[in-house]
ZAMIMI-729655 format. One record per residue (C-alpha): chain; x, y, z; residue number from 1; residue in one letter. Coordinates in steps of 0.2 Angstrom, whole numbers. Layout:
R_fipa_x_y_z_gugu_nuvo
R_A_X_Y_Z_NUM_a;
...
This chain:
R_fipa_x_y_z_gugu_nuvo
R_A_353_604_897_1_x;
R_A_365_610_883_2_x;
R_A_350_617_874_3_x;
R_A_343_625_889_4_x;
R_A_357_637_893_5_x;
R_A_371_625_896_6_x;
R_A_390_629_899_7_x;
R_A_392_635_881_8_x;
R_A_381_650_886_9_x;
R_A_392_654_901_10_x;
R_A_378_654_914_11_x;
R_A_383_660_932_12_x;
R_A_375_645_939_13_x;
R_A_369_628_932_14_x;
R_A_360_615_942_15_x;
R_A_350_600_937_16_x;
R_A_336_590_945_17_x;
R_A_338_571_948_18_x;
R_A_327_567_933_19_x;
R_A_336_578_920_20_x;
R_A_346_572_905_21_x;
R_A_361_579_898_22_x;
R_A_361_571_881_23_x;
R_A_358_581_866_24_x;
R_A_347_567_860_25_x;
R_A_341_551_868_26_x;
R_A_350_535_867_27_x;
R_A_337_527_855_28_x;
R_A_338_541_843_29_x;
R_A_357_542_843_30_x;
R_A_357_523_841_31_x;
R_A_346_524_826_32_x;
R_A_356_538_818_33_x;
R_A_373_530_820_34_x;
R_A_367_513_815_35_x;
R_A_359_521_799_36_x;
R_A_376_528_795_37_x;
R_A_383_511_799_38_x;
R_A_396_516_812_39_x;
R_A_392_507_828_40_x;
R_A_382_494_838_41_x;
R_A_364_500_843_42_x;
R_A_364_492_860_43_x;
R_A_381_499_865_44_x;
R_A_376_516_860_45_x;
R_A_360_515_870_46_x;
R_A_369_509_885_47_x;
R_A_382_523_883_48_x;
R_A_369_537_882_49_x;
R_A_359_530_897_50_x;
R_A_375_530_907_51_x;
R_A_382_546_902_52_x;
R_A_366_555_901_53_x;
R_A_363_554_919_54_x;
R_A_364_570_929_55_x;
R_A_375_563_942_56_x;
R_A_388_558_928_57_x;
R_A_389_577_924_58_x;
R_A_390_583_942_59_x;
R_A_404_571_946_60_x;
R_A_414_579_932_61_x;
R_A_410_596_938_62_x;
R_A_401_600_921_63_x;
R_A_387_609_932_64_x;
R_A_385_616_950_65_x;
R_A_376_600_956_66_x;
R_A_360_591_957_67_x;
R_A_346_599_968_68_x;
R_A_330_592_975_69_x;
R_A_315_599_966_70_x;
R_A_308_604_983_71_x;
R_A_323_616_986_72_x;
R_A_322_624_969_73_x;
R_A_314_641_976_74_x;
R_A_327_642_989_75_x;
R_A_342_638_978_76_x;
R_A_336_650_964_77_x;
R_A_333_664_978_78_x;
R_A_351_662_984_79_x;
R_A_358_662_966_80_x;
R_A_348_678_961_81_x;
R_A_355_686_977_82_x;
R_A_372_681_972_83_x;
R_A_370_687_954_84_x;
R_A_363_703_959_85_x;
R_A_377_707_971_86_x;
R_A_391_702_959_87_x;
R_A_401_716_952_88_x;
R_A_397_720_934_89_x;
R_A_410_717_921_90_x;
R_A_415_731_909_91_x;
R_A_408_730_892_92_x;
R_A_421_726_879_93_x;
R_A_412_736_865_94_x;
R_A_424_745_852_95_x;
R_A_421_762_845_96_x;
R_A_408_762_831_97_x;
R_A_409_775_818_98_x;
R_A_398_778_803_99_x;
């Protein structure tokens, strides 16, 4: 989910579906890259990516706002949009621009 507006983009809310993956690449691709470089065992890398790429792994570490049931997506998005629409706006921090 990093590429799709992950925490680095400072979203107001960030949920995941149960079938989501949080890895930048899959375990197979990472294992191929790292074994090509010659730094690690492919099976160990695959196992680590499978374990840590799980949405429940990131939710347990509070990297996101939770895992939602896909059936509840409309309800959760509606509540989030309502909360975002009623949040106070932060002042813009633009400096003075002179030509």
